[in-house]
Steps between C-alpha positions, in 0.01 A plus 500: 500500500715807589743459789460753781796566727432689821762687696438629850508874558366605841309177512310563176529298179662667199454335161793451265307695235490804729876479543542474124284810449707692755832397341389582145363839608828567681674438166258676264393784736184527294163343585386469138816328375498269802141395429576444131812295575317276749178479295286634785291813541647822634249479783642159596848654527375785718304260719803274555728789595245652739450159664873462555532852638217436747662177620845654534376826648679745270515638147705302248468752217462875473237568235429823315309567181830491311722247674525193721808474725604240757513619859798396717269236651411376152865486392588289801208265443593457133854397594370252759233345277686479170728214594226306678260544208760380249577193711131412529418548131812316385415210730145486369625514140739211559231295673253570219758407238578176680129416525449567130814319397651808331828394342674491165590762239311807384591563136463873446508678164654849497613758247872571508639649822171503689589171663756691706233744615298206635776393739319630814193289414704192411709527817189534718332208325793261543538611862136420570509182294845344534398199290432723199717685253442736207642462149486794258435468126510792257209566264467762226224755454448375144344175628378593848280203593665202326708378797203526735258315278748227413569435869872580469463757780261508795456877505631812329571855606308711245407860447132576545235481378470128425148406387522136395205277603723202583748698712485621861649838586660488842656769717683800358858492628691774313420839354710748303502796264600502134767648276542547128808339344626739231812513279776676692577716195139627470364832622272308738799372699562846641151550642425477872178307431254417225125451474294211367368757251854533359476142372289633214817664366715185536525157342465197728538132420229286344340297776491121482153333495414530870153583638426864415402597855828361637720654232320836525578516872869536416510621139172664398407551136379857564608794713272626781358755252431232241788551258632174348842389622707396195654153507812387319699177500379203701663387825428183694744524792625771731853488355364535146330821619826632645685425174241691296509800735882510496491491120278811499205321341243516784425623850328279756315541830659275762460440870720704726693204642690473169702808599641294788603195307552591135746763386539479125726692257298745298192505728372761744205458736264795540224493768142483370345735752134427423519126432293280732698305757554138412361245746658152504288214635523124533288313244431127471272251325184463706476129427852436634472673839674312781577538873861584413396771255241631742768520771729697267221744412411545868863571580514762224180657628644517850826660384292764323545721196852639459573805281803449278599865539692418820829319566573152369377216726 
């Protein structure tokens, strides 16, 4: 049964959900994005804001057909409510965790440096659940589901889509663009950007035996216009890919975060301007769901999706 917290404003009850809608709208400044983030209808967002404005007796937002902006009254209310809302939700989370007996270790599989990018989620989770911790284990794209299915990790951070009948896809937590790793001595290295169509003129590595739909999401076999993308030597790990690129034998699409963490002699990174953005989500075995894992996923969902184009966490 959902918990309803009522705060008194001019003698009227205000539900915690209404406060949450106000705070998210104050952050997003967009009714559609607010509704999507909170999994409610846009009409529900409008209704909640109008109800609050009637109770308070003034406008909280200035709305036009092109923009939504906080009024001075709205800015003041946001500052007053933010701390109180965080205290209430944190208290409820701790009480819920205690009632469910949430404790122990979440074993999380990640690729390379992405564990660092999850620090905001991990910090929030261990703050909410002081009897829990998170241990990171690296997995390779060449065998993407082995650790999950063997039970050696509880969940993994994986690029989407994941369409495995025994796995649950949880919240998306990170998103980023893509680059093409090319030999530094090649003509491609001097370009400002490249297109996915250019891959038809390059040689990429031979993919390991992963599900086609999952491999195609990162390294398709054909360009957008249907030209085959030539494949060369095989690679099973990220560092094998880098070695082949540096040797001038292949190019490879990679996620943009590699430019932060991996400088490599003989390699240049060129933006892929028309590549789809990569979405990273938590994935776990449906049969091994647990209160601890559910609590971690709920924490990630609450922290929200973070683009990796910004500063390091």
